[in-house]
C-alpha positions as CSV (number, residue, x, y, z in Angstrom):
1,M,96.0,108.0,91.7
2,L,92.9,105.7,91.7
3,R,92.4,106.6,88.1
4,G,95.9,105.4,87.5
5,I,95.0,102.1,89.1
6,R,91.9,101.8,87.0
7,T,94.0,102.3,83.9
8,A,96.6,99.8,84.9
9,S,94.0,97.2,85.7
10,S,91.5,98.1,83.0
11,N,91.5,94.6,81.6
12,W,91.2,91.2,83.3
13,L,94.7,90.2,82.3
14,G,96.2,93.1,84.2
15,K,94.3,92.1,87.3
16,V,95.5,88.5,86.9
17,V,99.1,89.5,86.5
18,M,99.0,91.8,89.5
19,G,97.4,89.1,91.5
20,L,99.8,86.4,90.5
21,V,103.2,88.0,90.4
22,V,103.1,91.0,92.7
23,A,103.7,90.8,96.5
24,F,101.5,93.5,97.8
25,L,102.9,95.6,100.6
26,V,99.5,96.5,102.1
27,V,96.3,94.8,103.0
28,S,93.8,94.0,100.3
29,F,91.9,97.3,100.5
30,A,94.8,99.5,101.3
31,I,94.8,101.1,97.9
32,W,95.6,104.6,96.8
33,G,92.6,106.3,95.4
34,I,90.7,108.3,98.0
35,G,91.2,111.8,96.7
36,D,93.3,113.1,93.9
37,I,92.8,116.7,95.3
38,F,96.0,118.1,96.6
39,R,96.0,121.4,98.3
40,G,97.6,122.9,101.4
41,F,95.4,123.3,104.5
42,G,97.6,123.5,107.5
43,L,100.7,121.5,108.1
44,S,99.3,119.5,111.1
45,K,97.0,117.4,108.8
46,V,98.1,115.0,106.1
47,A,94.6,114.4,104.8
48,T,90.9,114.7,105.6
49,I,88.0,112.5,104.5
50,G,84.5,113.7,105.5
51,N,84.8,114.7,109.2
52,V,87.9,112.5,109.8
53,E,91.4,114.1,109.9
54,I,94.7,112.2,109.6
55,S,97.4,114.1,111.5
56,I,101.1,114.1,110.6
57,E,101.8,112.2,113.9
58,Q,99.2,109.5,113.1
59,F,100.6,109.0,109.6
60,R,104.2,109.1,110.6
61,Q,103.7,106.4,113.2
62,V,101.9,104.0,110.8
63,Y,104.4,104.8,108.0
64,N,107.5,104.1,110.2
65,D,106.0,100.9,111.4
66,R,105.4,99.8,107.9
67,L,108.9,100.9,106.8
68,Q,110.4,98.7,109.6
69,Q,108.2,95.8,108.7
70,L,109.4,96.0,105.1
71,G,113.0,96.3,106.2
72,R,112.6,93.1,108.3
73,Q,111.0,91.3,105.3
74,V,113.9,92.1,102.9
75,G,116.6,91.7,105.5
76,R,118.1,95.2,105.3
77,P,117.1,98.8,106.0
78,V,114.9,100.5,103.3
79,T,115.9,104.1,102.7
80,A,113.3,106.9,102.3
81,D,114.1,107.2,98.6
82,Q,113.6,103.4,98.1
83,A,110.3,103.6,100.0
84,R,109.0,106.4,97.9
85,A,110.1,104.6,94.7
86,L,108.0,101.6,95.9
87,G,105.1,104.1,96.6
88,L,105.0,103.1,100.3
89,D,104.0,106.6,101.4
90,R,101.0,106.5,99.1
91,Q,100.1,103.0,99.9
92,V,100.1,103.7,103.7
93,L,98.1,106.9,103.2
94,G,95.7,105.0,100.9
95,Q,95.2,102.4,103.6
96,M,94.5,105.0,106.3
97,L,92.1,106.9,104.0
98,A,90.3,103.7,103.0
99,E,89.9,102.7,106.6
100,A,88.7,106.2,107.5
101,A,86.2,106.2,104.6
102,L,84.8,102.9,105.7
103,D,84.6,104.1,109.3
104,E,82.8,107.3,108.2
105,R,80.3,105.4,106.0
106,A,79.6,103.0,108.9
107,R,79.0,106.0,111.2
108,L,76.6,107.6,108.7
109,M,74.8,104.3,108.2
110,G,74.5,103.8,112.0
111,L,76.3,100.4,111.8
112,G,77.6,98.8,114.9
113,V,78.7,95.6,116.5
114,T,77.7,94.3,120.0
115,D,80.2,93.9,122.8
116,A,79.4,90.2,122.8
117,Q,80.4,89.8,119.2
118,V,83.7,91.6,119.8
119,A,84.4,89.5,122.9
120,Q,83.7,86.3,121.0
121,Q,86.1,87.3,118.3
122,I,88.8,88.1,120.8
123,T,88.3,84.8,122.8
124,D,88.4,82.8,119.5
125,E,91.8,84.3,118.5
126,E,94.4,81.6,118.6
127,A,97.1,84.0,119.7
128,F,95.3,84.5,123.0
129,R,95.0,80.8,123.9
130,G,96.9,79.3,126.8
131,P,98.4,75.8,127.3
132,T,95.0,74.2,127.5
133,G,94.0,75.6,124.1
134,Q,91.4,77.9,125.7
135,F,91.4,81.7,125.9
136,S,93.9,82.8,128.5
137,R,93.4,86.2,130.2
138,S,97.0,86.4,131.2
139,R,98.2,85.5,127.7
140,F,95.8,88.1,126.3
141,E,97.3,90.8,128.5
142,Q,100.9,89.7,127.8
143,V,100.4,89.9,124.0
144,L,98.8,93.4,124.2
145,R,101.5,94.6,126.5
146,E,104.3,93.4,124.1
147,A,102.5,95.1,121.2
148,G,102.1,98.4,123.1
149,Y,98.3,98.2,123.2
150,T,95.9,99.0,126.1
151,E,92.9,96.7,126.3
152,S,90.5,99.5,125.5
153,R,92.4,100.6,122.5
154,F,92.6,97.0,121.2
155,V,88.9,96.3,121.7
156,N,88.0,99.6,119.9
157,E,90.2,98.7,117.0
158,Q,88.7,95.2,116.8
159,R,85.2,96.8,116.8
160,R,86.1,99.1,113.9
161,L,87.8,96.3,112.0
162,T,84.7,94.1,112.3
163,I,82.5,96.8,110.9
164,R,84.9,97.5,108.0
165,R,84.9,93.8,107.1
166,Q,81.1,93.7,107.2
167,L,81.0,96.7,104.8
168,A,83.7,95.2,102.5
169,N,82.0,91.8,102.4
170,T,78.8,93.3,101.2
171,V,80.7,94.6,98.2
172,N,83.0,91.6,97.4
173,G,82.1,88.8,99.8
174,E,80.9,86.0,97.5
175,L,82.5,86.0,94.1
176,S,82.9,83.1,91.6
177,V,85.7,83.3,89.0
178,P,84.6,82.5,85.5
179,K,86.3,79.4,84.0
180,A,87.6,81.4,81.0
181,I,89.5,83.7,83.3
182,M,91.0,80.7,85.2
183,E,92.1,79.1,82.0
184,A,93.7,82.3,80.8
185,A,95.5,82.8,84.1
186,N,96.7,79.2,84.1
187,R,98.1,79.6,80.7
188,F,99.7,82.9,81.5
189,Q,101.5,81.4,84.5
190,N,102.3,77.9,83.3
191,E,102.8,78.2,79.6
192,Q,106.3,77.1,78.6
193,R,108.4,78.1,75.6
194,A,111.7,77.0,74.0
195,I,114.1,79.2,72.1
196,D,117.3,79.2,70.2
197,Y,119.3,82.4,70.8
198,V,122.6,84.2,70.5
199,V,123.9,86.9,72.8
200,L,125.7,90.0,71.4
201,D,128.0,91.4,74.1
202,R,130.7,94.0,74.4
203,G,133.0,91.9,72.3
204,Q,130.8,92.3,69.2
205,A,130.6,96.1,69.7
206,G,134.3,96.6,68.6
207,D,136.6,99.3,69.9
208,V,134.9,102.5,71.0
209,A,137.3,105.4,70.7
210,A,137.5,107.9,73.5
211,P,135.1,110.9,73.1
212,T,136.5,114.2,72.0
213,P,136.4,117.0,74.5
214,E,133.5,118.5,72.6
215,E,131.5,115.2,72.5
216,L,132.1,114.7,76.2
217,A,131.1,118.3,77.1
218,K,127.9,118.0,75.0
219,Y,127.0,114.7,76.6
220,F,127.5,116.1,80.1
221,D,125.4,119.2,79.3
222,D,122.6,117.0,78.0
223,H,122.7,114.7,81.1
224,K,123.9,117.1,83.7
225,I,121.0,116.3,86.1
226,E,122.1,112.7,86.3
227,F,125.5,113.7,87.7
228,R,124.1,116.3,90.2
229,A,125.5,116.1,93.7
230,P,122.7,115.3,96.2
231,E,122.0,117.3,99.4
232,Y,124.1,116.1,102.3
233,R,123.4,116.6,105.9
234,K,125.9,116.5,108.8
235,V,124.2,114.8,111.7
236,D,125.2,114.2,115.3
237,L,124.1,110.8,116.5
238,L,123.7,109.6,120.0
239,V,122.8,105.9,120.3
240,L,121.2,104.7,123.5
241,S,120.7,100.9,123.7
242,P,121.3,98.2,126.3
243,E,124.2,97.0,124.2
244,E,125.7,100.4,123.8
245,L,125.4,101.4,127.4
246,G,126.5,98.0,128.7
247,K,129.7,97.8,126.7
248,W,131.2,100.8,128.6
249,K,130.8,99.2,132.0
250,P,133.7,97.1,133.1
251,I,132.9,93.4,133.6
252,E,135.2,91.4,135.8
253,D,136.4,88.0,134.6
254,A,135.1,86.5,137.8
255,D,131.6,87.7,137.0
256,V,131.7,86.0,133.6
257,R,133.0,82.8,135.2
258,R,130.3,82.9,137.8
259,V,127.6,83.1,135.2
260,Y,129.1,80.2,133.3
261,E,129.1,78.0,136.4
262,D,125.6,79.0,137.5
263,N,124.3,78.2,134.0
264,R,126.5,75.3,133.1
265,A,123.6,73.2,131.8
266,R,123.1,75.8,129.1
267,Y,126.6,75.0,127.7
268,V,126.3,71.2,127.9
269,T,125.1,68.9,125.2
270,P,123.9,65.8,127.1
271,E,124.8,62.3,126.2
272,G,122.8,61.0,123.3
273,R,122.1,57.4,122.3
274,H,120.8,55.9,119.0
275,V,117.9,53.8,120.4
276,R,115.6,51.2,118.9
277,Q,112.7,49.5,120.6
278,I,110.1,46.8,120.0
279,V,106.9,46.9,122.0
280,F,105.2,43.6,122.7
281,P,101.6,43.0,123.7
282,N,102.6,40.9,126.7
283,E,105.6,40.0,128.8
284,D,105.8,36.4,127.6
285,E,106.2,37.4,124.0
286,A,108.9,39.9,125.0
287,K,110.8,37.2,127.0
288,A,110.6,34.7,124.1
289,A,112.0,37.4,121.7
290,A,114.8,38.2,124.2
291,E,115.8,34.5,124.4
292,R,116.0,34.3,120.6
293,I,118.1,37.5,120.4
294,A,120.4,36.0,123.1
295,K,120.9,32.9,120.8
296,G,121.9,35.1,117.8
297,T,118.7,36.3,116.1
298,A,119.0,39.9,115.0
299,F,117.0,42.6,116.6
300,G,115.8,43.8,113.2
301,A,114.7,40.3,112.2
302,I,112.4,40.2,115.3
303,A,110.9,43.5,114.2
304,A,110.5,42.3,110.6
305,E,108.6,39.2,111.8
306,R,106.2,41.5,113.5
307,N,105.7,43.5,110.3
308,L,107.5,46.5,111.8
309,K,109.5,48.8,109.5
310,E,112.7,50.5,110.6
311,Q,110.9,53.8,111.2
312,D,108.5,52.0,113.5
313,I,111.3,50.9,115.9
314,D,114.0,53.6,115.5
315,L,113.9,56.4,118.0
316,G,116.9,58.1,116.5
317,T,119.8,59.6,118.5
318,V,118.2,61.3,121.5
319,P,119.2,62.5,125.0
320,K,117.7,60.6,127.9
321,S,115.2,63.4,128.5
322,G,114.0,63.0,124.9
323,I,112.5,59.6,125.6
324,I,109.0,60.0,127.0
325,D,108.8,56.6,128.8
326,R,111.1,56.9,131.9
327,A,111.6,53.1,132.1
328,I,112.6,52.8,128.5
329,A,115.0,55.7,129.0
330,D,116.6,54.2,132.0
331,A,117.1,50.9,130.2
332,A,118.5,52.4,127.0
333,F,121.0,54.5,128.9
334,A,122.2,51.5,131.0
335,L,123.2,49.5,127.9
336,R,126.5,49.2,126.1
337,T,126.8,49.7,122.3
338,N,124.7,47.2,120.3
339,E,123.4,45.6,123.6
340,V,119.8,44.6,123.9
341,S,117.9,45.0,127.2
342,A,115.9,42.4,129.1
343,P,112.1,42.9,128.8
344,V,111.2,46.4,130.1
345,K,107.7,47.2,131.4
346,G,107.0,50.6,129.9
347,R,104.0,52.9,129.7
348,F,102.8,51.4,126.4
349,G,103.6,47.8,126.9
350,T,106.6,45.5,127.5
351,A,109.5,46.3,125.3
352,L,113.0,45.3,124.2
353,V,115.4,48.1,123.8
354,Q,118.7,48.3,121.8
355,T,121.4,50.9,121.9
356,L,123.1,51.2,118.6
357,S,125.6,54.0,119.4
358,I,126.6,56.4,122.1
359,E,127.5,60.1,121.8
360,P,129.2,61.3,125.0
361,E,128.2,64.4,126.8
362,K,129.9,67.5,125.3
363,V,130.7,70.6,127.3
364,R,131.5,73.9,125.6
365,P,134.6,75.2,127.2
366,F,134.5,78.5,129.1
367,E,136.9,80.0,126.6
368,D,134.5,79.4,123.7
369,V,131.5,81.1,125.3
370,A,133.2,83.8,127.5
371,A,132.7,86.5,124.9
372,T,129.0,85.7,124.5
373,I,128.5,85.6,128.3
374,R,130.3,89.0,128.6
375,S,128.0,90.5,126.0
376,D,124.9,89.1,127.7
377,I,126.0,90.6,131.0
378,A,126.7,93.9,129.4
379,K,123.2,93.9,127.7
380,D,121.5,93.1,131.0
381,R,123.3,95.8,132.8
382,G,122.5,98.2,130.0
383,K,118.8,97.5,130.3
384,D,119.0,98.5,133.9
385,E,120.7,101.7,133.0
386,M,118.7,102.5,129.9
387,H,115.7,104.3,131.5
388,N,117.9,106.3,133.8
389,V,120.1,107.6,131.0
390,R,117.2,108.3,128.7
391,D,115.5,110.4,131.3
392,K,118.8,112.4,131.8
393,V,119.1,113.0,128.1
394,E,115.5,114.2,127.8
395,D,116.0,116.5,130.8
396,E,119.2,118.0,129.2
397,R,117.5,118.5,125.9
398,A,114.5,120.1,127.5
399,A,117.0,122.6,129.1
400,G,118.2,123.6,125.7
401,S,121.4,121.7,125.5
402,T,122.6,120.5,122.1
403,L,123.1,116.8,121.5
404,G,126.9,117.4,121.6
405,E,126.6,119.1,125.0
406,V,124.4,116.3,126.3
407,A,126.9,113.6,125.3
408,K,129.8,115.5,126.8
409,K,128.0,116.1,130.1
410,L,126.7,112.6,130.5
411,N,129.9,111.0,129.1
412,L,128.1,109.3,126.2
413,A,129.6,108.4,122.8
414,L,128.6,110.9,120.1
415,R,129.2,110.2,116.4
416,T,128.9,112.7,113.6
417,V,128.1,111.5,110.1
418,E,127.5,113.1,106.7
419,M,125.0,111.5,104.4
420,D,122.4,111.9,101.6
421,R,118.8,110.8,101.6
422,S,119.8,107.3,100.7
423,G,122.0,107.0,103.7
424,R,125.3,107.2,101.8
425,A,128.3,109.3,102.6
426,P,130.0,111.6,100.1
427,D,132.4,108.7,99.2
428,G,129.4,106.5,98.3
429,A,129.8,104.2,101.3
430,Q,126.6,103.3,103.3
431,V,126.6,105.1,106.6
432,R,126.4,102.7,109.5
433,L,123.2,103.3,111.5
434,P,121.4,101.1,114.1
435,P,119.3,98.4,112.5
436,G,115.7,99.6,112.0
437,S,116.5,103.3,111.7
438,Q,115.9,103.0,107.9
439,G,118.4,105.5,106.6
440,L,117.2,108.2,109.0
441,P,114.8,110.0,106.6
442,A,113.7,112.2,109.5
443,A,117.0,114.0,109.4
444,F,115.9,115.5,106.1
445,S,112.6,116.8,107.5
446,T,114.1,119.0,110.1
447,D,116.5,121.9,110.2
448,V,119.9,122.7,111.8
449,G,119.7,123.0,115.5
450,V,116.1,121.9,115.8
451,E,115.3,119.3,118.4
452,A,113.9,116.2,116.7
453,D,112.1,113.2,118.1
454,P,114.4,110.2,118.6
455,V,114.0,107.1,116.5
456,Q,113.2,103.8,118.2
457,F,115.0,100.7,117.1
458,G,115.8,97.1,118.1
459,D,115.1,95.9,121.6
460,G,114.3,99.2,123.3
461,G,117.0,101.3,121.6
462,M,116.8,105.0,121.0
463,L,118.6,107.0,118.3
464,Y,118.9,110.7,119.1
465,F,120.0,112.9,116.2
466,E,120.6,116.6,115.5
467,V,121.3,118.2,112.2
468,V,124.4,120.4,112.6
469,G,125.1,121.2,108.9
470,V,123.5,121.2,105.4
471,T,125.3,121.0,102.1
472,P,122.7,121.8,99.5
473,S,122.3,119.8,96.3
474,R,124.3,121.3,93.5
475,E,125.4,120.8,89.9
476,R,128.8,119.2,89.6
477,N,131.2,120.5,87.0
478,L,132.6,118.2,84.3
479,D,136.0,117.9,86.0
480,E,134.5,116.4,89.1
481,V,132.7,113.6,87.3
482,K,134.7,113.3,84.1
483,Q,135.5,109.6,84.6
484,Q,131.9,108.7,85.3
485,V,130.6,110.8,82.4
486,E,133.1,109.2,79.9
487,Q,132.1,105.7,81.1
488,R,128.4,106.4,80.7
489,W,129.1,107.9,77.3
490,R,131.0,104.8,76.3
491,D,128.4,102.4,77.7
492,E,125.7,104.1,75.6
493,R,127.7,103.9,72.5
494,I,128.3,100.2,73.0
495,A,124.6,99.6,73.7
496,S,123.7,101.6,70.6
497,R,126.0,99.4,68.4
498,L,124.7,96.2,69.9
499,K,121.1,97.3,69.3
500,A,121.8,98.1,65.7
501,Q,123.5,94.7,65.2
502,A,120.6,92.9,66.7
503,A,118.1,94.8,64.5
504,E,120.2,93.9,61.4
505,M,120.2,90.2,62.4
506,L,116.5,90.3,63.0
507,D,115.8,91.8,59.6
508,K,117.9,89.0,58.0
509,L,116.0,86.3,60.0
510,K,112.7,87.7,58.9
511,A,114.0,87.7,55.3
512,G,114.6,83.9,55.5
513,G,118.0,83.6,57.0
514,T,118.8,81.1,59.8
515,L,120.1,81.9,63.2
516,Q,122.9,79.3,62.8
517,E,124.2,81.0,59.6
518,L,124.0,84.5,61.1
519,A,125.7,83.3,64.3
520,A,128.5,81.6,62.4
521,A,129.2,84.7,60.4
522,K,129.8,86.6,63.7
523,G,131.7,83.8,65.4
524,L,128.9,83.2,67.9
525,K,127.4,80.0,69.3
526,V,123.7,79.3,69.1
527,E,122.3,78.4,72.5
528,S,119.0,76.7,73.4
529,A,116.7,77.3,76.4
530,T,113.7,75.1,77.2
531,A,110.9,75.1,79.7
532,L,110.9,78.9,80.0
533,T,108.0,80.5,81.9
534,R,107.0,84.1,82.1
535,I,107.6,84.4,85.8
536,Q,110.9,82.6,86.2
537,P,113.8,84.5,84.7
538,T,117.3,82.9,84.8
539,E,120.8,84.3,84.7
540,A,121.0,83.6,81.0
541,I,117.4,84.6,80.2
542,P,116.6,87.7,82.2
543,A,113.1,89.1,82.6
544,S,113.4,91.6,79.7
545,V,114.2,88.8,77.3
546,L,111.4,86.6,78.7
547,S,108.9,89.4,78.1
548,A,110.0,89.6,74.4
549,V,109.9,85.7,74.1
550,F,106.4,85.5,75.3
551,S,105.3,88.4,73.0
552,T,106.7,86.5,70.0
553,A,104.8,83.9,68.0
554,K,106.0,80.3,67.5
555,D,108.7,80.1,64.8
556,A,109.0,83.9,64.7
557,A,112.2,85.8,65.7
558,G,112.7,88.7,68.1
559,S,115.4,90.6,70.1
560,A,115.7,92.3,73.4
561,E,118.2,93.9,75.7
562,G,119.4,91.3,78.1
563,N,121.9,91.7,80.9
564,P,123.9,95.0,80.9
565,Q,125.7,95.6,77.7
566,Q,124.0,92.6,76.0
567,Q,121.5,92.1,73.2
568,A,119.7,88.7,72.7
569,V,118.5,87.6,69.3
570,F,116.2,84.6,69.4
571,R,113.7,82.4,67.6
572,V,110.8,80.7,69.4
573,T,111.0,77.0,68.6
574,N,108.2,75.6,70.7
575,V,105.2,76.6,72.7
576,T,103.7,74.2,75.3
577,V,100.2,75.0,76.4
578,P,99.6,73.7,80.0
579,S,96.8,71.3,80.9
580,F,93.9,72.7,82.8
581,D,92.2,70.8,85.6
582,L,89.5,72.6,87.7
583,Q,90.1,70.3,90.7
584,S,93.9,70.6,90.8
585,P,95.5,72.4,93.8
586,E,97.3,74.7,91.3
587,T,94.1,75.8,89.6
588,K,92.3,76.3,93.0
589,R,95.2,78.5,94.1
590,I,95.0,80.5,90.9
591,A,91.3,80.9,91.3
592,E,91.7,82.2,94.8
593,T,94.3,84.7,93.7
594,V,92.2,85.9,90.8
595,R,89.1,86.1,93.1
596,R,91.1,88.4,95.5
597,S,92.2,90.6,92.6
598,I,88.6,91.0,91.3
599,A,87.4,91.6,94.9
600,D,90.1,94.3,95.4
601,A,89.1,96.0,92.1
602,M,85.4,96.0,93.2
603,L,86.3,97.4,96.6
604,A,88.4,100.1,94.9
605,E,85.4,101.2,92.9
606,Y,83.3,101.3,96.1
607,L,86.0,103.4,97.8
608,A,86.1,105.7,94.8
609,R,82.3,106.2,95.2
610,L,82.9,107.0,98.9
611,E,85.4,109.6,97.8
612,R,82.8,111.3,95.7
613,D,80.1,111.0,98.3
614,I,82.1,112.0,101.4
615,G,84.9,114.1,99.9
616,A,88.6,113.7,100.5
617,S,91.6,116.1,100.5
618,I,95.4,115.4,100.8
619,N,98.0,117.9,101.9
620,Q,101.0,117.1,99.8
621,S,103.3,119.4,101.8
622,A,102.4,117.7,105.1
623,L,102.8,114.3,103.4
624,N,106.3,115.3,102.2
625,Q,107.2,116.5,105.7
626,A,106.0,113.3,107.3
627,T,108.1,111.1,105.0
628,G,111.2,113.4,104.7
629,A,110.6,114.3,101.0
630,V,111.3,117.8,99.6
631,S,108.3,119.8,98.6
632,A,109.1,119.4,94.9
633,Q,108.5,115.8,95.2
């Protein structure tokens, strides 16, 4: 795999593109490339490098953590198939192997870091600082506890991380980016182009007659694998969560009302006032200004005479607690609308205060918040019950009970679903699973009746599951998918016609024809697009068309498949080369991105050397087992 990365990034432009437009899912040195040797050597180990072994349990924990992080980033669960398509399994294993390789090299070199250095790094960490801005022991312990770390484990990991960084910095620590590369990267990212174009869509393809039975049968035979039914698994699900346990416990209306009254301040928006103030250096000046205002001088005019702008005197609409100076707050909240106070001795000088408007206190009615309060009560009660119920479930499972038997005995809700690896039911609908369970790939790495480890999700939730049935993947017959096959056949015919028409137009353009003439002959309108960049596709100009536009010389013509069932034919009318300023923030950002890309490439070469020196092996079967993939994958 490392050889594949070398090939993909074999020139500087590839590195620049990767650095500029790809959001990496792993840390800078978490690359795939430590070992292209796949062989089975015991299902308990995913990989070895030197004397270091990575077990299935170690890999699965890191992989599931990364899968959940990715799901939170994109705002929805990521299925096992999607994760494999992204190469997440290989990226995670690459990171673990890279870390193990650096650890092994450090061990062989006898490298270390003192306790004092580790302690200094920990005490310097901003996350561990208390209200005073200094290191807080209680804050340190709280953060570790919330992250599931013991102090010794955290300290040891910080020690290893420090040594890894030292090794990495000796390889790529101080790099300068050549000006030529920065200029090329700047042009790649910021060059703009303008085009005239026409879009050929389904309307230009004409009528497509229905396929004959023979044509349809042949198409289906040639594409049979695309219509194959996936493997489905029938799974019993038992969800334990504070919300799930709490909702089954009756909550009296009186309890809800009591919580509302006890926490009434939570449902009250306090009175707010739009306040302005002018602070004077002494009481005499404040009194003189107050006398002028009383005789008709505007409050704002007094401020203008003192060279104060509106933002200097306007405190906005604030509650009384939002005004730091208690004397000013008392004065402002004693005034009527548009009234100006007498001079007030505040913390920062003598002031005049004006109230421009008053927003009365607002109380959310009990009826508006009762449902939320009831849910909160249920969740709190569920938390109290969670540990007790979980222990009972574990005891029953240890005694050999099936999940269905456990649910029945403990009066818990059991749900049975049928789904494929992507988490979809046979009808194509997405199976509803708890947030964070990521499509439940683990259900495809176990067997019927085998007790599997529960999946953690949310705020302390546990998803217990048990496979109760398997429907193997199979070839569908034509009658089952006839409608989909015919639609796919028709779509391909339309795409083929549009591609042929686009090629014909392109030949005529290259022979001297104009886009306007060719468009008129087809009853099409010529559109224009300006300020196009490589990395900002639009609805009208998708990425595939952009790629073709930036591969075409000025005044030349090209074509590309655009949105589904569309072909775009275009002519490049203008190319704008961006200016280049070494001191601009944009250039500095590009330089840093390119520097990181080059640094990563250098570290990849170093890790490849470690592979050869130390030796690495990967157990593909164990990797598939850990991620829920079939052996064939």
